[in-house]
N, C-alpha and C positions, 0 to 999 in steps of 0.2 A: 496798375495794370488792373483788367479785367477778371472775373470770378466764372469766364467758362458761360454756357449756355441755360445751365441749371434744369438742365433735362429730369422729369423723372423714372419710374422704375420699367414703365409699360414703351414709353418713347426712346427713351435714354438709354435701355437694356434688353428687354425684350424683346425691341422689334429688331433691333439691327442682329440678335442672336439669331432668332427665328428665323429671318430670312436668310440667313446666311447659313444654316442649316439644311433649309427649305431649298435648295439651289438645284443647280447642275446636274451634283451627280442622280440626285432623285430622280431627274428627267432624265437625264441622256444615257446613265451608269447602272440603274437596278435592276434593270432585265437584262443587262450585262452580265453582271452580280450574279443574278437567279439562275440564271443559264450555265454561266460558270461550276457553281457549287451546289445547286440546287437547295431546295426550300429547307429541309435542317441547318445544313451548315449557313447559309441566308441569314437564318434568325441569329445564327451564334456569331456570324460577323458581325451583326446591328447590337446585339446583347453586349457581347466583346469591347466593341466601342465606342458605346453607349455609357458602361461601365467604366471606363478612362475616363470619362468628359464628366461623367455622374464623381466620380470621386475627389475629381479636380473639382469642382463644383465645388465639393464640400470643404475640401482643402479652403478655397477661395472664401467662403463664406464664413470661417474660422479667421479668418486675414482680416477682411474684410470689417467683419466689426471690433476687433482689437485697434487697429489702426486706421489714421486718417489715407484714404488710395488718394494719391497727385496726379497729374495725368502721366499717360504712359502704358498704364494696363498691366499686363504679364510685369515689363521690365520694371516699371517702380517698383511692383510686388519682391520681387527676386531681389533687385538691387541694395531696397531698403531691409532685408531681410538675410541673404548674404552677403551684402557687400557689392561696392559700385568696379570692382572686377567680373567678378560673376554674373554680376547683371547686364553690366558692356557684353561680356562673353554670350549671354543670350539675347541681350537688346537686339545685338547686331545681325544674327542672324533672323528671327523674329521680324525684326522690318524687312529682309529681304523676301522674308517666306509670304510675310502678309503683301508684299511689293507683284510676287510670283500670282500670289491667291488673284489679285486683278484681273493679270494677263489669263489665270485657269479662268474662271470666271467669264471675261470677254468670250474667252477662246469658246465656251461650252452656248454662248447667245449666236456668235457669229455661226459655230455648227447647226444650231435649230435655225436660225433663221433663209441660211443659203440652202436648208431640206426643203423647206415651205415655200421659198419666196426665189422669185428668177432674179436675181441680180445681175447676169451677165450682161444683158447690154449694158450696164453703166459701165462696164472697162472697157467698150470699146473708146470711151473721152479720153480715157488716160492718156498718155504720152508714154508710159510703161506698162512689164507686162506685172500681174499680181493672182494671186487666186481669190474667188471671191469671198474665200473666209476670212482669208485676213487682206482685204478693203475694210471688210463690215467689223473688224476686231479694231482697226485703228481707229474709223470715224467713230466706231462705240465709246473708244478707250478716251479720246479727245473729248466725246460730248461731254462723259463722265466727267472729267477731271476741270473742265468748268463750271459743272452746279459743283461739286467739292470744294474747288478754290474757293470759289463766292460765296456760300454760306454751307454749316453744316447743316442747320435749321431747315433750311431749303431742302438738301438732302434727304432729312431724317423727314419732314412732311411726305416727299414722294414716295419713300416708303411705307407709310400707312396704306397708301391707293396699291401699290403692290400687291402690299400683305392680305388684302382684300381679295386680289385677282389670282393672288395663290389658295387662297381658303376655295374659291371660288371654283377652280382647276381641280381640287381634290375631290371635293362634292362631286361635280361631273363623272371622276374616274373611279369612285366608288362605287356610283350607281353605275355604271357600266357593266358590260357585258352581259347584259340579259336584252338588248337588243337584236341587233345583226351580227353573225358571227363574223371570227375575223376570215382574212383572207387566207388564204390554203398557202404554206410555203414554197419559195421558186425554188426548184430544185438547180436552177442554175447558179444560184448565189453562191459565189461560197461559203466554205462556214471554216471560222477561225477555230484552231483547236482551243480545248480548254485549259486554262490555266492553273496556278496551282493554289490552296486556300491563302495564304499569306501574301502571295503575287495579290489577287484580287484583295484581300483585306487594303494592304495598303492605297491601292485606288479608292477604294470605298473610304478610309478614313478621313478624310478630310472632310466630306460631308457634315460630320460630330462634331466642328472644331469652330462651330459658328461661337462657342463663350468667347474667344476672343476680340468678334466684334462688338459684343459688351462692354469685354473689361477694356479694353482700348478705349471708350468714349470716360474715362473714369474723371477727366479731369472736368467733364462738363455736367456732369451729374449733380444737383442739386443736396443731394445727402447719399452719397456711394456704400455707405454702411449698412443702408437697408437696401438701397433701389439693388447694387450688385447682386446680393445674397437671392434675392425675391426673385429678382427678372431674370439669374444666370438658373435656379431650377428650373422654373416654369418653361422655360425655352427646352433645355437639357428635355422634360419628363414629353416635354409636348411632341419632341421630334420624335422621339423614342415609341412611343405610341403610333405615330404614325411611320413611323420605318418597318412597325411591324405587322401594319396592317397592310401596305403597299405589296409585299412577296405573298401572301394570302391572297389578295385577289387573283394577280397576275398567272398564279398557280390553278388558281380555278380556271381561269378563261381563255387563258391559252396553254392550248393543244401539243403545242410543238414546241419544244426547247431552243429549236434550231431557230426560231424567230426573235425568240429571246439574245441569242449572241451577235445576230445580225440587223435590228430594227432599232436604231439607239432611241426611235419613238414610238416605243410599244405601249406604251401608257396613254399616247395618241389615240390608237387603232380599239384601246379596250375602253375607252371614256363614253359614256353616253352623248357629250358634245364637245367632239376633236379639239376643234376650233376655241375652246377654253383651255384644253393641254398646252395650244401653241401658244397661246398669253400668258399662261401658269412659265410656261419655259421664258419666253424671252421676261417675265417678271421677276420670277426666280435669282436668274443670272444677273438682270442688272442689277437687285438689287444686293447680290451677294457681292459684286464688285464696287458698288456703290458705298456698302460699307467696310470693305477692306480700306478703298480710297479714304474713307475717313479712319480708321484705324490707324495705317501707315504710318503716316505722315504724324499722330501725334505720338505714337511711340519713337519715332526718328526726333520730334522734338523735345521729347526730354533728354534721351540721348545726348542732344546737344544742348538742353541746358546743363545737363551735368557737365559738361565740357569734355564728354568722349567722342565728340566731334565737334567740326564748327561750328563756332556759336552760330553762324548767320543762317545755320539752319532751324534753328529753332525760335527765329523771331516771330512775334503773334505780329497779327493784323487786325487792326479793330474792336471795340468794346470787350467783343468776344470770344479774343484772344486764336484768332483762325492760322493754323501753321500753314501759309501758303508756299511759303519757301520750299518747306519740307513736303508739302503735297507734289509741288513739281518733279522731285526728286523722287519721288513715287511713279510718278507719270514716265519718267526716264529709264528705269527699272522695268517697268510695267511693258511700254513698250520693247526693249529688247526680248523681253521673253516670248513677247507675243510675233517676234520678228524669228525667231529661233525655235519656239518650242510648238508642242500640244499638248492635249489634254492629258491622255498618258503616259506622259514622259513628267509631265506637269505635279502630277497628282503626288505620285512616290515621294519628291524633291520633299512637296509641303509636309506630308506625310512627317518624316524623321524632322524635320524644325519643330510641329507644331510640339511631336509624342518630348522635345527634350524641352521645350521651355514646360507644358504639362507637365513633367517626371519635376522640373524644380519647382515648379509652383508648391507640388507636393509635398517633396524634400523639406520647402521652407516651412511650412504649419507642422511636418510632424518633427520638425529638428523644435520647434519652440515651445509642443507639446511636451517634449523627451526635457529640453533644457527647464521648461517651468519659474524662467522667472519670473519677477514682481510684476511686471513691465506685460507679461501675456496673461488677458484676461480678457477673451474674445467672449462675448456677450452670444453667438454661437459655439456650443462645446461640442469639440469634437476630440475623440481616442485617438493619440499620436498615430498609431498604428494602422489607423484606418488611411492616413493622409499617406504612412510611409509603406500601404500594401500598395495604393498609387503609382507613388513614385519607381517601384519594383516592378509593376505591370508594363508603367511605360521602357520600362529598359528591355525588359524581357521581351513586349511586343519588337519593339525596334531591332532587336538580337534573331526575332523570328523571320522580319519581315524581308531583313537584309543584313548578316553582318558585319560586311565589309565596310557598306553607305554608315551605318551606325559607328565605326571606328574614325570613319571619314568624320563625322558631324561633332565625335567627339574630338577630332584632332585639331576642328577648327574653333572649337569653343575653346580649346585648351590653350590654342593659337592666340586669339582675341586675348584669355584670358593673362597670359603672358606677357602679351605687350600693354597691358593695362598695367601690371606690376610694375614693368618697367618706368609708362609713364610716372607713377606714385601718386596718382590723380589723391586731392586730400579730400575728404568726405565732410560733410554738413551736420551728418545725422549716424547714430549710433546703431551699428546691426551686429547680428547674434554670434558673431565669429568666435569673439571672446568667451558667448556663453558654451558654445560646440565645445573649443579648446578648453573650458574647464570640466567639462562633461567628461571627455576622454579624458582628462587628467586624472581626475576623482577614480573613475572606472580602472585607470592604469595604477594607480595607488591605492586603491580598495583590494586588487588582484598583487599587487606585488609584495603589497602587505605578510602576505602569507607563502609567501615562498624566500627561498634563504638563494644568495646570486652563489652560479655553478660556474666551475673552470669553463665549460662551454660556451657560454654567454657575457662572460666578464670583459669589464671596458673600465676606462680608468675616466669615473667624475672625479675634474679636475677643481679642487681652490687654491687660486693663486694670491699668492700673498705678497702683488705686487706694490701696494703703495700707491705711487702717481704712474701709471700707465707712459707717461712721457718719458720719465726719468729711468725706470726697469721693463724697459718695452718687451727685451728678450727672453723675457720670464714670460710672459703672455703668446710670446711666437714659438715658444716652445710646447706650451701647454695645447696650443692649436694642432704644433704641427702631430704630437700625442696622441689628437683627441681625432683630427680629420672630421671632425663634423658628425661624427657617430657618436660620440661621447657629448658627455655633459662638462660646460667648462665655467666657472665663477669665478671673474675678476675684483678681487674684495682689495678695500682701503679703510683705513682705520680715521678718523676726523677726530683730530685731539679739542678741547675747551668744549664739551659736549652739552654743554647750557648756551652755547653763546652759537651755537653751529646746527641748533635742529636745523633752524629755516635754509643753510645752505645742504644738507642731503639729497632731497631732491634735483637740485640743478647740478650738483655735484654728480650726480649719477644718471642726468640728463647728455653731462657734458664727456664725461666716459665713456656712455652709449656711443652716441655721435662721432668719439676718437674711433671708438673699434670699427662699427658701421663706415665710416670713410674708405677703413683700410681693408677692409671688406673679412672683416673677423669675427663669426656670433659667436658672443658668450652674453653671458646672465654677469651683471653689475649688483656689487652690494657695499653699501657704504653705511657703516657702523660708527655713532657718535661715540667716543670714551674717550676721558683725558688721561689715561694711562692706555700708551697701544700695547705694551706686552697683556694686560689683560684684556684688552678688544680684540686682540687674535688669540687668544685662551678662548673668548666666549665663540666666536666662530665658527673655530676647531670643532668644538664642545658642543655646539645648538644650531648651526645653521645646518637647513636642507628643509625640509619633509617629510615626514613619516620615513615608509624604504629610503626616499631618496636623498640619502645623505652623500655629502661628500666619499669616493673612498681614498682619496687620492690626494696630500695640500704638496702642493708645490713651490717654494721658495728661493730666495737669494742669500748666502750666508753672511752670514759679519764676521767682520774681525774687530770689530771695535773692542776693546780690554774689556770695558764698563757693560756692555751688556750681554755677552756671552754668557753669563751663566744663567740672568734669565729665555736668553736666547736655546739653552741646552734643555732647561724645562718646560718650552715648549717641544721640541723635540722630544723629550720622554713623554709629555701629556699626551700628542697624536697617536705617539706607537703605542700607548697604552689605551687609548680610544679604538685604535685598530686597523689609524688611518696611514695607507705608506705615504714616505716621504722620498722629496724629490729634492734635492736643493741644488742648485744651479748657481754655478760660479759665474764673480765677474768677471772682465773682458770676453766676453762669449765673442761669436764673429760675428760679421755686422749683416744688419736684417737688409741691407738693400745691394744685387750685383748677385755672382754666382759664388758659390761656397769654397774654400778652398779648405783643401784635407778631409781627412775620413772620418768613423767611429772606430774606436778603438772600446772594445769590452775586457777588464782587466777579471778573470777568477782566481781564487784564491783554491779553491778546491773543493770551497765547503760549501752546503746545498743554501744555505739563510735565504739570504736574497736573489742568486742567479736566475730562478724563475721570473722573477717579476723586471731583474731587467733585459733578459732576452727578449719577455713579452713586449717591453716597452722601447726597446732597439728595434723589432719586427714594424712595430706601429710607426716609428719617428720614420721606418723605409721605404713606409707605403706612401707619406706626407710626397709632393711634388716638390716640397723644396729640399727634401735628401732623398731623394727617391734615384738617385744617382751615384748614392756613396758608397763606396765599399766599409761591410763591417767583418773588423775583424777579431775575432773572440781568440785573447789575448791570456797566456798561460808562464809562470814560473817556474822550475823544474831542479832539481838539486844539480845533475850530471848530466851527461850526453848519453847512456845507458836510460835515465827514463825520462829523459825528452821523446825516445823514437815508440818507446809505450805508451804515451801520455798521448801524443800526436797521432799516433792510429788510432787509439781510443778515440779520439777527439773529432775527425775527420767522418771516422764510421756513426757515430753521434748527427752529428752535424748532414749530414746525407740520409741518413735515417728520419731525422725529423725536420729535413725541410725545408731547413734555416735560411739559407742562401748566405752564409756567412765564409771567410777566409776565416784557417787556424795558422794559428804562430805562437812558436813557445820561445820561452827565452833562458838560458842557463844561467844560473845564479851562480856571479861568482864571487870575487873580494867585495865587490861594491855594494853599500844597500841597495834591497830592494825598490827604498821612494826612489833611488837616482838612477838606477833599473826601468824602471815604470817610466820616467820624464825621460830617457834619455831614445827608449823605443816609440814612443807614444810623442816625438817632439817633432807638429808642424799637427799634428790631427787638429779635429774639427772639432771634436768632442771626445770625451774619454770616461767612460760607464766604469765606476767603482764603488763597493757595496761597505757601506757604514755597520760598525756595531749593533747591536740591540741594546737597549740598557737592559742591566738586569736589578731582578725585583727588590732587591734591598739598596741597590745603587742610590750614593747622596747625588744631588745635582752639580756640586762645585766637583765630584767623581767622573761627570760623564762631561762637565764642561771643561775638565782637563783631556780628558780621551777627544774633546772638537774640537781643542786648542792642537791638541797633535795632530790631527785630522790637518788641519787646516794649514796648518806648515808645512806637512808632507806634499799636500797637493799643489802648493805654491805656485803662480805659474802655469799652470795647465788645464784648460777649458773642461773643468771637470763637470762631470753630475754623479752628484754622490748618494744612493739608494739604499733605502732601508725599508723591507717588505713587513707587512702587519696585516693581519685583519681575516676572514677564517676561511678566504680561497685559499688552497694548495696551490700558487702560482708554478709551482714545479711540474704538474701537470698538465698546464699549457702549453707548454714548451716539450712535455715528453719525456722527463726523469723520472716521472716515475708509472 
């Protein structure tokens, strides 16, 4: 594959950029801008628009001197910085904007030509009806497409001649106004109503977006890192000086603003040699269209090479990699736009697309500077705040121009981004998304460290000690139901034979991650090598986490193996003393596939220790999709009927006042043991929440193990979830018990 044309700064960047800047709007709409808003606001329009382009140019300089810029210009920069999904979300609209730009500039050329040359006789030879402007536009589009299709070098050589013609027309204009006076305004000509500042700005802004033409040629430059910054900044500053001078001349020599509003070619009347203005209009519009015809196919070619679009669109031809299929696609888009649109309709659309791409170029540079990774070493140093200011300015101006169109542009961009995410495209390059997330995480962790959790914001951050997910999937499913993607879940397992298992840790972790992703359950995965499983679990309970982001809840299955019970009890005591909540889920859970049978029962003995956490977890569980239709019943054992009436009234009032969406049911204790009563009352329940006793300060492991044996025996056969609250948060306040 060839290396492209190897253009230099002047021919490859400055020329296409300045010729796109000094284009159709300068000749055909600048007087209209001045007539609508007056001289001071016109200068402000030029300054704001150029400032945005200037800031984008600075960001481009920083990026271009830090990375190899391949073909595709702005798309390449954004995709390599923010990822292929974001790049595609901007690249596709950018290609459309560049293609619409072709139609925009050609329509301007046709408007100027028809106003000076009578093409009506040509229409008599056609077998169909068509306006003169549209006929000229279609013929011009065909001719320019042929030039761009054959060779970019031929197109740029043509632009050098055009640049000389534009320079001559500007000299003629600046020397004008001292010769013959302007013709007076014809009162019979209707004067359009003046438009607002931001409407006028939207029409003008495409005039300063010529740097896209230079950026788009990035793959055909000999040294993009030098050519792009130099050529871009030179074009922006040159364009600004010219655009500030033109309204000053027009204000001095045009006495009646109505002429500015009604005469598109007012510059011709002002110029010393008016025909040079006509030639300049033709040259500028054609060169701008030709520049867009060179840029748009290269953006499309880059999208295709990254497999965002079908590969045939990116096919290269010849030793200079001419994107001929992409050129034909650009021709098709421009053809449709010419048949449907006009200048004032196309200009605001172009503005939104270009502002979006400019904003993301600035954002990319600003975020790179903030992240300050070791790979960010641009030769052109720039404060991140400058780039972020450029991004904010783009967003603000888009909203000021048209908030509805801005939201539509955002929706289109988000839609393309979502589509690209679903396609799960693999990248062969590294982007800065990891760095962005690390920056956000660092900021959040540093600020969380200065705060303590409160009842209003508490959520379970769950460490699931599941072992192999395939064998104890119900534990992970329970954790996911409680977290509902708004809390953290970590699936942890211990790998024995640590010395020989180190090489297997990463593959096993990836296998578990793939298993979870296949089932659409987002969770972190932690695999810890340790010869002693109990010691490994203890290490996870003690140390897993980062800074203030530590698991506050440990979810695990029970054990009934007699030889393991004391070690298990020691882990329960350790977790409680470290302030971790405990959620123990009994074996024999409901099936993970198909509808759940049975409801949820919560047994409350009237003590305050665990009920706050239990009610909170039950509420979170009911918010999950799988458990949302289940009836939750708050149950309690009472001594006699009199107590039942009193307690039932109190509980119903409590449930109603605290908006808990739970039923209340009381069981009168008779001669049967409480455990048998619970078994009978909760027969058929899907889950039964029960509280656990907390270990005493001086309690031995053997004593707590004995309590655990008794508890396991008492709940045998029940789908029990055993709760033991701990930590700094008063869970009773979450549900209003205090």
